[in-house]
C-alpha positions as CSV (number, residue, x, y, z in Angstrom):
1,M,-31.8,6.7,56.7
2,D,-28.1,6.1,56.5
3,F,-27.5,8.6,59.4
4,I,-29.5,6.3,61.7
5,I,-27.5,3.2,60.6
6,E,-24.2,5.1,61.1
7,A,-25.2,6.3,64.5
8,A,-26.4,2.8,65.6
9,V,-23.0,1.3,64.5
10,K,-21.3,4.0,66.7
11,A,-23.7,3.3,69.6
12,I,-22.9,-0.4,69.6
13,K,-19.2,0.4,69.5
14,Q,-19.5,2.9,72.4
15,L,-21.9,0.9,74.5
16,Y,-20.6,-2.7,74.0
17,Q,-17.1,-2.3,72.6
18,T,-18.1,-4.2,69.5
19,D,-17.6,-3.4,65.8
20,V,-20.6,-4.3,63.6
21,A,-21.0,-3.7,59.9
22,P,-23.7,-1.3,58.7
23,A,-25.4,-4.2,57.0
24,A,-26.0,-5.8,60.4
25,I,-28.4,-2.9,61.3
26,S,-31.8,-3.9,60.1
27,L,-34.2,-0.9,59.7
28,Q,-37.9,-1.4,59.2
29,E,-40.9,0.9,58.9
30,T,-42.5,1.2,62.3
31,R,-45.8,-0.6,62.5
32,K,-48.8,1.7,62.5
33,E,-50.0,0.9,66.0
34,F,-46.7,2.1,67.5
35,E,-45.3,5.6,67.7
36,G,-42.3,6.3,65.5
37,Q,-41.3,6.1,61.8
38,I,-38.2,3.9,61.9
39,T,-37.6,0.6,63.8
40,I,-34.4,-1.1,64.6
41,V,-34.5,-4.8,65.4
42,T,-32.4,-5.3,68.6
43,F,-32.4,-9.1,69.0
44,P,-29.1,-9.6,67.2
45,F,-27.3,-7.2,69.5
46,T,-28.1,-9.0,72.8
47,K,-25.0,-11.2,72.3
48,F,-22.8,-8.1,72.5
49,S,-24.8,-6.4,75.3
50,R,-25.4,-9.6,77.3
51,K,-28.7,-8.0,78.3
52,G,-32.3,-8.6,77.2
53,P,-33.6,-7.1,73.9
54,E,-35.7,-4.5,75.7
55,Q,-32.8,-3.1,77.9
56,T,-30.5,-3.3,74.8
57,G,-33.0,-1.3,72.8
58,A,-33.4,1.3,75.6
59,E,-29.6,1.8,75.9
60,I,-29.2,2.2,72.1
61,G,-32.2,4.5,71.9
62,E,-30.9,6.7,74.7
63,Y,-27.5,7.0,72.9
64,L,-29.2,7.9,69.6
65,K,-31.5,10.5,71.2
66,N,-28.5,12.2,72.9
67,E,-26.1,12.0,69.9
68,V,-28.3,12.6,66.8
69,K,-30.2,15.9,66.5
70,E,-32.7,14.4,64.0
71,I,-34.0,11.9,66.5
72,A,-36.8,13.3,68.7
73,S,-37.8,10.4,70.9
74,F,-37.9,6.6,71.0
75,N,-39.8,3.7,72.6
76,V,-39.0,0.0,72.9
77,I,-41.6,-2.7,72.4
78,K,-40.0,-6.1,73.2
79,G,-37.0,-6.4,70.8
80,F,-38.0,-3.4,68.6
81,L,-36.6,0.0,69.0
82,N,-39.1,2.5,67.5
83,I,-37.5,5.9,66.6
84,S,-39.4,9.2,66.0
85,V,-37.5,11.5,63.7
86,T,-38.0,15.3,64.2
87,D,-40.5,17.2,62.2
88,E,-37.6,19.5,61.1
89,Y,-36.0,16.5,59.4
90,W,-39.2,15.5,57.5
91,I,-39.8,19.1,56.4
92,G,-36.3,19.2,55.1
93,Q,-36.9,16.0,53.2
94,L,-39.9,17.6,51.5
95,Y,-38.1,20.7,50.4
96,N,-34.6,19.3,49.7
97,R,-35.5,15.9,48.2
98,I,-39.2,15.4,47.3
99,L,-40.3,18.7,45.7
100,P,-37.3,19.1,43.3
101,D,-37.9,17.8,39.8
102,D,-35.2,15.2,40.0
103,F,-36.8,13.3,42.9
104,A,-36.7,9.5,42.2
105,V,-34.7,10.0,39.0
106,A,-31.8,7.5,39.3
107,K,-28.4,8.2,37.7
108,P,-27.4,5.6,35.1
109,N,-25.8,2.6,36.8
110,G,-23.8,1.5,33.8
111,Q,-25.7,-1.8,33.4
112,K,-27.7,-2.9,30.4
113,V,-30.7,-5.2,30.7
114,M,-32.9,-6.9,28.1
115,V,-36.5,-7.7,29.0
116,E,-38.1,-10.1,26.5
117,Y,-41.8,-10.3,26.7
118,S,-45.0,-10.9,24.6
119,S,-43.6,-13.7,22.4
120,P,-46.8,-14.2,20.5
121,N,-47.7,-17.0,17.9
122,T,-48.7,-15.7,14.5
123,N,-51.6,-18.1,14.3
124,K,-54.0,-16.3,16.6
125,P,-54.8,-13.0,18.4
126,L,-53.4,-12.0,21.7
127,H,-55.5,-13.2,24.7
128,L,-55.8,-12.5,28.4
129,G,-52.6,-14.5,29.3
130,H,-50.7,-12.4,26.8
131,I,-52.1,-9.3,28.4
132,R,-50.5,-10.3,31.8
133,N,-47.3,-11.1,30.0
134,N,-47.1,-7.8,28.1
135,L,-48.0,-5.7,31.1
136,L,-45.5,-7.4,33.3
137,G,-42.7,-7.1,30.8
138,Y,-43.4,-3.5,29.9
139,S,-43.7,-2.5,33.6
140,V,-40.5,-4.3,34.6
141,A,-38.7,-2.5,31.8
142,Q,-40.1,0.8,33.0
143,I,-39.1,0.1,36.6
144,L,-35.5,-1.0,35.7
145,G,-35.2,2.1,33.6
146,A,-36.2,4.2,36.6
147,A,-33.6,2.4,38.7
148,G,-30.8,3.5,36.4
149,Y,-30.5,0.6,33.9
150,E,-30.2,0.9,30.2
151,V,-33.2,-1.2,29.0
152,V,-33.8,-3.1,25.8
153,K,-37.4,-4.3,25.3
154,A,-37.4,-7.3,23.0
155,N,-40.1,-9.5,21.4
156,L,-39.4,-13.0,20.1
157,V,-42.2,-13.7,17.6
158,N,-43.1,-17.4,17.1
159,D,-43.8,-17.0,13.4
160,R,-43.0,-20.5,12.0
161,G,-43.9,-24.1,12.8
162,I,-46.7,-26.6,12.4
163,H,-49.2,-24.4,14.3
164,I,-48.7,-21.6,11.7
165,C,-49.1,-24.1,8.8
166,K,-52.5,-25.2,10.3
167,S,-53.9,-21.7,9.9
168,M,-52.4,-21.4,6.4
169,L,-53.8,-24.8,5.3
170,A,-57.3,-24.1,6.7
171,W,-57.3,-20.7,4.8
172,Q,-56.5,-22.6,1.6
173,M,-59.2,-25.1,2.2
174,F,-62.0,-22.8,3.5
175,G,-61.0,-19.2,2.9
176,N,-62.2,-18.5,-0.7
177,G,-59.6,-15.7,-0.8
178,E,-60.9,-13.9,2.3
179,T,-58.7,-11.0,3.5
180,P,-58.9,-8.6,6.5
181,E,-60.2,-5.9,4.0
182,S,-62.9,-8.2,2.5
183,S,-64.1,-9.5,5.8
184,G,-63.7,-6.4,7.9
185,M,-61.8,-8.4,10.6
186,K,-58.5,-7.6,12.2
187,G,-55.8,-9.6,10.6
188,D,-54.9,-11.6,13.7
189,H,-58.5,-12.4,14.3
190,L,-59.0,-13.6,10.7
191,V,-55.9,-15.9,11.0
192,G,-57.1,-17.1,14.4
193,K,-60.5,-18.0,12.9
194,Y,-58.7,-20.4,10.5
195,Y,-56.7,-22.0,13.3
196,V,-60.0,-22.9,15.0
197,L,-61.4,-24.2,11.7
198,F,-58.4,-26.4,11.2
199,D,-58.9,-27.9,14.7
200,K,-62.6,-28.6,13.9
201,A,-61.7,-30.3,10.6
202,Y,-58.9,-32.3,12.3
203,K,-61.3,-33.5,15.1
204,T,-63.9,-34.6,12.5
205,Q,-61.3,-36.6,10.6
206,I,-60.1,-38.3,13.8
207,E,-63.6,-39.4,14.7
208,E,-64.1,-40.7,11.1
209,L,-60.9,-42.8,11.3
210,K,-61.8,-44.1,14.8
211,A,-65.2,-45.2,13.4
212,E,-63.2,-47.1,10.7
213,G,-61.4,-49.0,13.5
214,Q,-58.2,-46.9,14.1
215,S,-57.1,-46.2,17.6
216,E,-57.0,-42.6,18.9
217,D,-53.3,-42.3,18.4
218,E,-53.4,-43.8,14.9
219,A,-56.2,-41.5,13.9
220,K,-54.3,-38.5,15.1
221,K,-51.3,-39.4,13.0
222,N,-53.3,-40.5,9.9
223,A,-55.8,-37.7,9.6
224,P,-55.3,-36.3,6.1
225,V,-55.4,-32.7,7.3
226,I,-52.5,-33.1,9.8
227,K,-50.4,-34.9,7.1
228,E,-51.0,-31.9,4.7
229,A,-50.0,-29.5,7.4
230,Q,-46.8,-31.4,8.0
231,Q,-46.1,-31.5,4.2
232,M,-46.6,-27.7,4.2
233,L,-44.1,-27.2,6.9
234,Q,-41.6,-29.3,5.0
235,K,-42.2,-27.2,1.9
236,W,-41.7,-24.0,4.0
237,E,-38.4,-25.3,5.3
238,A,-37.4,-26.2,1.7
239,G,-38.2,-22.6,0.6
240,D,-41.2,-23.4,-1.6
241,S,-42.1,-20.0,-3.1
242,E,-45.9,-20.6,-3.0
243,V,-45.9,-21.6,0.7
244,I,-43.5,-18.8,1.6
245,N,-45.6,-16.2,-0.1
246,L,-48.8,-17.3,1.7
247,W,-46.8,-17.4,4.9
248,K,-45.6,-13.8,4.4
249,T,-49.1,-12.6,3.5
250,M,-50.9,-14.2,6.5
251,N,-48.1,-13.2,8.9
252,G,-48.4,-9.6,7.6
253,W,-52.1,-9.6,8.4
254,V,-51.3,-10.8,12.0
255,Y,-48.6,-8.2,12.5
256,A,-51.0,-5.4,11.5
257,G,-53.5,-6.7,14.0
258,F,-50.9,-7.1,16.8
259,A,-49.7,-3.5,16.2
260,E,-53.3,-2.2,17.0
261,T,-53.5,-4.4,20.1
262,Y,-50.1,-3.3,21.4
263,K,-51.0,0.4,20.8
264,Q,-54.3,0.0,22.7
265,L,-52.4,-1.8,25.5
266,G,-49.8,0.9,25.6
267,V,-46.7,-1.4,25.2
268,D,-43.8,-1.2,22.7
269,F,-40.5,-2.9,21.8
270,D,-37.0,-1.8,20.8
271,K,-36.1,-5.0,19.1
272,Y,-38.0,-7.8,17.4
273,Y,-36.6,-11.3,16.9
274,Y,-38.3,-13.9,14.7
275,E,-38.3,-17.6,15.1
276,S,-38.0,-18.0,11.3
277,N,-34.6,-16.3,11.5
278,T,-33.4,-18.0,14.7
279,Y,-34.6,-21.6,14.6
280,L,-31.4,-22.9,13.0
281,L,-29.0,-20.9,15.1
282,G,-28.4,-23.4,17.9
283,K,-26.9,-26.1,15.8
284,D,-23.4,-24.6,15.9
285,I,-23.6,-24.4,19.7
286,I,-24.5,-28.1,19.8
287,E,-21.3,-28.8,17.8
288,E,-19.3,-26.6,20.2
289,G,-20.8,-28.4,23.2
290,L,-19.9,-31.8,21.7
291,E,-16.3,-30.7,21.3
292,K,-16.2,-29.4,24.9
293,G,-17.8,-32.6,26.2
294,V,-20.8,-30.8,27.6
295,F,-23.1,-32.8,25.3
296,F,-22.9,-36.5,24.2
297,K,-24.3,-38.5,21.2
298,K,-26.4,-41.6,21.5
299,T,-26.1,-44.5,19.1
300,D,-29.0,-43.2,17.0
301,G,-27.1,-39.9,16.5
302,S,-29.3,-37.8,18.8
303,V,-27.4,-35.3,21.0
304,W,-28.1,-35.0,24.8
305,I,-26.9,-33.4,28.0
306,D,-26.8,-35.3,31.3
307,L,-28.1,-33.0,34.1
308,T,-28.8,-35.7,36.6
309,S,-25.9,-34.5,38.9
310,D,-27.7,-31.1,38.9
311,G,-30.9,-32.7,40.1
312,L,-32.6,-32.7,36.7
313,D,-32.5,-35.4,34.0
314,E,-31.1,-36.2,30.6
315,K,-32.2,-33.6,28.0
316,L,-32.4,-34.0,24.2
317,V,-30.8,-31.0,22.4
318,L,-30.8,-32.3,18.8
319,R,-32.9,-35.1,17.2
320,S,-31.3,-38.1,15.5
321,D,-32.3,-36.7,12.1
322,G,-30.4,-33.5,12.9
323,T,-33.5,-31.3,13.4
324,S,-33.8,-28.8,16.2
325,V,-35.8,-28.9,19.4
326,Y,-37.0,-25.8,21.3
327,I,-33.9,-25.8,23.5
328,T,-31.6,-25.8,20.4
329,Q,-33.2,-22.7,19.1
330,D,-33.2,-21.0,22.4
331,L,-29.5,-21.6,22.9
332,G,-28.9,-19.9,19.5
333,T,-31.2,-17.0,20.2
334,A,-29.6,-16.4,23.6
335,Q,-26.2,-16.2,21.9
336,L,-27.6,-13.9,19.1
337,K,-29.2,-11.5,21.7
338,Y,-25.9,-11.3,23.7
339,N,-23.9,-10.6,20.5
340,D,-26.4,-7.8,19.5
341,F,-26.5,-6.0,22.9
342,H,-23.8,-7.4,25.3
343,M,-26.3,-6.9,28.2
344,D,-25.4,-7.6,31.8
345,K,-28.9,-9.1,32.5
346,S,-31.5,-10.8,30.4
347,I,-35.0,-11.3,31.7
348,Y,-37.4,-13.8,30.0
349,V,-41.0,-13.0,30.9
350,V,-42.7,-16.4,30.4
351,G,-45.5,-18.3,32.2
352,N,-44.6,-20.8,34.9
353,E,-45.4,-23.8,32.8
354,Q,-42.0,-23.2,31.3
355,D,-40.1,-23.2,34.6
356,Y,-38.3,-26.5,33.8
357,H,-37.4,-25.4,30.3
358,F,-35.6,-22.3,31.6
359,K,-33.8,-24.1,34.4
360,V,-32.3,-26.4,31.7
361,L,-31.6,-23.6,29.2
362,F,-29.7,-21.4,31.8
363,L,-27.8,-24.4,33.2
364,I,-26.6,-25.4,29.7
365,L,-25.5,-21.9,28.9
366,R,-23.5,-21.8,32.1
367,K,-21.9,-25.2,31.4
368,L,-21.0,-23.9,28.0
369,G,-19.3,-20.9,29.6
370,K,-21.3,-18.4,27.6
371,A,-20.9,-14.7,28.3
372,G,-23.9,-13.3,30.0
373,A,-25.1,-16.7,31.3
374,D,-24.9,-15.6,34.9
375,G,-27.2,-12.7,34.2
376,L,-30.2,-14.7,33.0
377,F,-33.5,-14.7,34.8
378,H,-36.8,-16.3,34.2
379,L,-39.6,-14.0,35.4
380,S,-42.1,-16.8,35.9
381,Y,-45.7,-15.8,36.3
382,G,-48.9,-17.5,37.1
383,M,-51.9,-18.0,34.8
384,V,-54.9,-15.7,34.7
385,D,-58.4,-17.1,35.1
386,L,-61.7,-15.5,34.7
387,P,-64.8,-16.4,36.8
388,S,-66.0,-18.4,33.7
389,G,-62.9,-20.7,33.9
390,K,-59.7,-21.6,31.9
391,M,-59.2,-20.5,28.3
392,K,-58.5,-22.8,25.4
393,S,-57.4,-21.1,22.1
394,R,-57.8,-24.2,19.9
395,E,-61.5,-24.5,20.7
396,G,-62.2,-20.8,20.0
397,T,-63.1,-20.1,23.7
398,V,-60.1,-17.9,24.3
399,V,-60.7,-14.6,26.1
400,D,-59.5,-12.3,23.4
401,A,-57.4,-9.3,24.4
402,D,-59.1,-6.8,22.1
403,D,-62.6,-7.9,23.3
404,L,-61.5,-7.7,26.9
405,M,-60.1,-4.2,26.5
406,A,-63.3,-3.1,24.8
407,E,-65.3,-4.6,27.7
408,M,-63.1,-2.7,30.2
409,E,-63.8,0.6,28.4
410,A,-67.5,-0.1,28.3
411,T,-67.5,-1.0,32.1
412,A,-65.5,2.2,32.8
413,K,-68.1,4.2,30.8
414,E,-71.0,2.7,32.6
415,Q,-69.6,3.2,36.1
416,T,-68.2,6.7,35.4
417,E,-71.5,8.0,34.0
418,A,-73.4,6.5,36.9
419,M,-71.2,8.5,39.3
420,G,-71.6,11.7,37.3
421,K,-67.9,12.1,36.8
422,V,-68.0,13.3,33.2
423,D,-70.1,16.4,33.6
424,G,-68.8,19.1,31.3
425,F,-66.6,16.8,29.2
426,S,-66.6,16.9,25.4
427,E,-67.4,13.6,23.6
428,A,-63.7,13.2,22.7
429,D,-62.6,13.8,26.3
430,K,-65.2,11.3,27.5
431,L,-63.9,8.6,25.2
432,Q,-60.3,9.3,26.2
433,L,-61.3,9.1,29.9
434,Y,-63.1,5.8,29.5
435,H,-60.0,4.4,27.8
436,T,-57.8,5.7,30.5
437,I,-59.9,4.4,33.3
438,G,-60.7,1.0,31.6
439,M,-57.0,0.4,30.9
440,G,-56.0,1.6,34.3
441,A,-58.4,-0.8,35.9
442,L,-57.2,-3.8,33.8
443,K,-53.5,-3.0,34.2
444,Y,-53.6,-2.3,37.9
445,F,-55.7,-5.4,38.7
446,L,-53.2,-7.7,36.9
447,L,-50.0,-5.9,38.2
448,K,-50.9,-5.5,41.9
449,V,-50.6,-9.3,42.5
450,D,-47.2,-10.8,42.9
451,P,-46.2,-12.1,39.4
452,K,-45.6,-15.7,40.7
453,K,-49.2,-16.0,41.8
454,R,-52.1,-17.3,39.7
455,L,-54.9,-14.8,39.7
456,L,-58.6,-14.6,39.1
457,F,-59.5,-11.5,37.0
458,D,-62.9,-9.9,37.7
459,P,-63.6,-7.1,35.3
460,N,-66.3,-5.6,37.4
461,E,-64.3,-5.6,40.6
462,S,-61.4,-3.9,38.9
463,V,-63.4,-0.8,38.0
464,D,-64.3,0.2,41.6
465,F,-63.7,3.8,42.5
466,Q,-63.5,2.9,46.2
467,G,-61.5,-0.3,46.2
468,H,-57.9,-1.5,45.9
469,T,-58.1,-0.5,42.2
470,G,-56.5,1.6,39.5
471,P,-59.5,3.9,39.2
472,F,-59.4,4.7,42.9
473,I,-55.7,5.8,42.5
474,Q,-56.6,7.7,39.2
475,Y,-59.5,9.4,40.9
476,T,-57.2,10.5,43.8
477,H,-54.8,12.0,41.3
478,A,-57.6,13.9,39.6
479,R,-58.8,15.1,43.0
480,I,-55.4,16.5,43.8
481,K,-55.2,18.2,40.4
482,S,-58.6,19.8,41.0
483,V,-57.4,21.2,44.4
484,L,-54.3,22.6,42.8
485,S,-56.2,24.1,39.9
486,R,-58.8,25.7,42.2
487,A,-56.1,27.2,44.3
488,N,-54.1,28.5,41.2
489,Y,-51.1,26.7,42.7
490,E,-47.6,27.4,41.5
491,V,-44.5,25.9,42.9
492,N,-43.2,28.4,45.4
493,T,-40.4,28.7,47.9
494,K,-40.0,27.0,51.2
495,I,-42.7,27.6,53.7
496,E,-41.6,28.2,57.2
497,V,-43.4,25.4,59.0
498,T,-42.0,24.0,62.2
499,E,-44.6,21.4,63.2
500,L,-46.4,18.7,61.4
501,A,-49.8,17.1,62.0
502,G,-49.6,13.3,62.2
503,V,-51.2,12.8,58.8
504,E,-48.9,15.4,57.2
505,R,-45.9,13.6,58.6
506,D,-47.2,10.2,57.4
507,L,-47.6,11.6,53.9
508,I,-44.0,12.9,53.8
509,V,-42.6,9.7,55.2
510,L,-44.4,7.7,52.5
511,L,-43.4,10.1,49.7
512,N,-39.8,9.9,50.9
513,Q,-39.8,6.1,50.5
514,F,-40.5,6.2,46.7
515,P,-36.9,5.9,45.4
516,D,-36.3,2.9,47.8
517,V,-39.6,1.3,46.6
518,I,-38.4,1.7,43.0
519,N,-35.1,-0.1,43.8
520,T,-36.9,-2.9,45.7
521,A,-39.3,-3.4,42.7
522,A,-36.3,-3.4,40.3
523,N,-34.4,-6.0,42.4
524,D,-37.5,-8.2,42.8
525,Y,-38.7,-7.7,39.2
526,S,-42.1,-7.0,40.7
527,P,-44.5,-4.3,39.6
528,A,-46.7,-5.4,42.6
529,V,-44.2,-3.5,44.9
530,I,-45.0,-0.2,43.0
531,A,-48.7,-1.0,42.7
532,N,-49.2,-1.6,46.4
533,Y,-47.0,1.4,47.4
534,V,-49.0,3.8,45.2
535,Y,-52.3,2.5,46.6
536,E,-51.1,3.1,50.1
537,L,-50.0,6.6,49.1
538,A,-53.5,7.3,47.6
539,K,-55.1,6.1,50.8
540,V,-52.9,8.3,53.0
541,Y,-53.5,11.3,50.8
542,N,-57.2,10.8,51.0
543,K,-57.0,10.7,54.8
544,F,-55.0,13.9,54.7
545,Y,-57.6,15.5,52.4
546,H,-60.4,14.6,54.7
547,E,-58.7,15.6,58.0
548,K,-57.0,18.8,56.9
549,S,-58.5,21.8,55.1
550,I,-56.3,22.8,52.2
551,I,-57.8,25.7,50.3
552,Q,-59.8,26.8,53.4
553,A,-56.8,26.2,55.7
554,E,-56.6,28.2,59.0
555,D,-53.8,30.4,57.6
556,E,-51.9,31.1,54.4
557,I,-48.7,29.3,55.6
558,S,-50.7,26.1,56.2
559,K,-52.6,26.5,52.9
560,Q,-49.4,26.8,50.8
561,F,-47.6,24.0,52.7
562,R,-50.6,21.6,52.2
563,L,-50.7,22.6,48.5
564,Q,-47.0,21.7,48.2
565,L,-47.8,18.3,49.9
566,S,-50.6,17.8,47.5
567,A,-48.4,18.7,44.5
568,S,-45.7,16.3,45.7
569,S,-48.3,13.5,46.1
570,A,-49.7,14.0,42.6
571,K,-46.2,13.9,41.2
572,V,-45.3,10.6,42.9
573,I,-48.7,9.0,42.1
574,S,-48.2,10.0,38.4
575,K,-44.6,8.6,38.3
576,A,-45.5,5.4,40.1
577,M,-48.5,4.7,37.8
578,N,-46.4,5.5,34.8
579,L,-44.0,2.7,36.0
580,L,-47.1,0.4,35.7
581,G,-47.9,1.7,32.2
582,I,-51.0,3.5,33.6
583,D,-52.0,7.0,32.6
584,V,-53.6,9.3,35.3
585,P,-56.3,11.8,34.2
586,E,-56.0,15.5,35.1
587,R,-59.7,15.6,35.8
588,M,-62.6,13.2,36.5
């Protein structure tokens, strides 16, 4: 709508002898209860016009109607100038912009961005919280790619530490040589089982020591099983071959399990980083920071940074015994990632319980003057709850990702069969459809909510063919494909249409917004922008479908035009859902 902005700038110059920048012209979508498609907010211009906002709007509107052939009419409601653009303009947008194959395909913008997501621990399977993380990260990467960025999808795997040793030790104590093959369990589930067994043994020992008279804190420190886990970690750090071999074997089981889950979830990565390779990297940066005076040493030899002047506090960056803390490692990993890719932006997809950590990390990198430090962003997201309450992995009550995905497919099967939407499908096609609908329901439900908000995930509500859901949008796409198939539609030349029905115009206006919606979602790092747009598009298409005959249209011109509108709608729905990582079926 640049032509409206340019004309409004000229109108203000002509009417009020004042130069304003194009950025001063605020365009909005006209509210549904008013006539028009584009609204200009006129309040800021009253200081130039020295008139009320309504009279100012009327004068600007009259100028625009007289000077711009694409503007058909206008109305003013208080301080809002609502503009109706001609049908000829919208028809031109359909043929010149929306129907061509390159619609909403951005040119490369010359910027590289890394999106780091997933970041699992190799002591347990992925759970519902990981699902939101993976879906957010993957979708943001898709959206940034569509907006013209070169995208690197990265996964930093937490594959070392005391928590990993707990699973290893429990397997040695209770495993009797059990493997994924001998047990029939996925490798990540098998290792997770031993993490839970460790915790049970640990709690039992704590209670025994408390019964002997030790305090809770003493018992936690003195329990034999935690001491053994700490010794195992020391052996790992010393390169003990027996511990290293067990570590490699059990991590291998977990990676095989993760690969299955990632495939089922439909996410992937371009680059893996492993904590076992990066945990020592930050120590050189600590030395550099001491030399620059960014860090300081305390009398016990520990290294700190004072962030009180930045509204934070003093932060430990290296222990007195010279060992790393999380921030040490993250400083090193940030440097390594930048050295590898020289990206302009780096996005960390991590839950909001780590907000403080990332504030500190980014601030330290800026104080150190690190290249790329100004392009760092923490995509902080809220936790996911189920109606049954919060999840606790140590107690074995975690909502497992694989189980949840299987449940989603079962729910999709049940509801799809109940509605008779699989008549004439082969068994293989049915299974694929249940997967597509189940995963579409799960992904859409988690992505339609602003990432910052905590959400309650209800599996049954998510698979509703009539609600604000993925299956509703998927069904709309299948409906359009069915119409096009029955009409033997092929893309053809421009239809000579001169007037639009209201719902046809609404559909073109909405389709035309798609490239701007992609840019907004990319700037906000928010798949919810895409999710809510594509739901609105599906609703408007269904309104069009019910109000206007397509195959049985009143004449051939109307039929072909409406088929083109339908094909455009299917294309945009498919592209938008793809940005969310969601497949759309051709038939249902």
